[in-house]
Every structure is written in structure tokens, then in C-alpha cells.
N, C-alpha and C positions, 0 to 999 in steps of 0.2 A: 918082182919085185916093181917092173915099172907100175903093172895097175895098182897094185899098195898106193905106189907113191902118186898115181890119178886120184885117188879117193883119199887125198890128205887130208881132208876134213869131212870127217866120216858125219859128226852129228851123233846122237842120242843114244842112251840104252835105258833100259829099266831094270833093274835089281828088285827083289823082295827078300827082306832079312829074314832067314830061316828059322832064328830063336826072340822071344821075344825078351823086349826087352834089351836085347845087345845093340852094340852102339857100334858095331862095327861091322864090317864087309870082309867074311871071309877070305882070304889068298886064294885058296880054289875056285872059291863062286867068284870073285875077280876074273881071273883067267879066262873060266870059262864063258863069262859075260862080253868080256873085250871081244874073245876069239869068234863068237858068233854074230857079234856086231858090226866085225870085218868082215867076216865071210856073207852075211846079208849086203852091207853095202858095196864088196869088188867082188861075189860073184867067185872068189878062190879062197878057201881055206889057209890061215896062214898053217907054216910047221910046227910051229911053237909060240905061245906068248909064256913069259916068266914076267912076272908081279914080283915085288921083292918082299912085303908084309901085306897083311889085312891094310883097309882104309876105315877110315874113322867115318863113320857115317853122320858127317856133318856137312852143312853145304860150307863150296870152298875149301874142302878138305882136297888134296892132290896127292900123286901119287906117278911115278914111271914107268911103265912096264916094259920089255924088250921084246919085240916081234923076232921069231926067224923064220926067213922067208926058205921055200924049196930049195935056194942055190945057196943054203948058209949064211946070205945077211941079212943084218940085222937094223933094225931102226927103231927108234925110239916111240912110243906111245905115250900120250898123257891125257892121265884121265883126272877126270872134275866134279867132283861132285857138286852136282846142280840143283838140288835139291832133295826134300827128304819129308815125308808126310807117313807117321805113323812106321808101316815097316815098310814102305815102300820108299828107292835109293834112288832117284837120276841123277845117270852118268853121262856128262860130257865126254866125247872120246875122240884123239887129235890125231892124226902118225906126221911125226915129224916130215920138215919138206926135203932131206938126205938121210943117205943110209948112214950108220955110225960105219 
């Protein structure tokens, strides 16, 4: 968990929407992208990422996912859509400063 806290500001990620004309990011795709982004940033994969629902694919839309570490502690991960261009969704992913 210390490594995850050290990388509290993880930066961005890019998701491509899978279906033409869709205006949401699928919950499973979102979880996979958050996990991949954190793994790349920190060098260690979280045990689990749980996002509550799909995310609107519009700039400014937000959701809070929950990261579970190997020691079963949890921490919130804020995800915000920072831009949308056709089927490309840019995400800003930020890990909270403190565990839950």
C-alpha cells in the first residue's frame, strides 16, 4: 500500500469506447484501465479495482473506484473524464492520500 500512496497522483489513461455511438465507459473496461494505469505507474498491480458502475463519456464526469491492496486494505481512486474525442476517452486517475 505504501507504493500506491507514494504514487497518489498517477496521471492519465486513455480508453477507446468499444461500440459506435456509445456514451458511456463500460464498468469492466473502466476497472481494467484503472488497474493497468496504476500497475504501470507504481510497478505493482493492485489485488482488485472495483468501480460502482459505468462512467458517462463526457468531460467532467467522475466516479470513485475502490482499490484493494494485497494486504486487503482499501483506498479510494477518483476517476475523471478529462476529454472525449470520437471514441477516445481520456481519464485522469488519482489515488486518495489515505487508506479507507
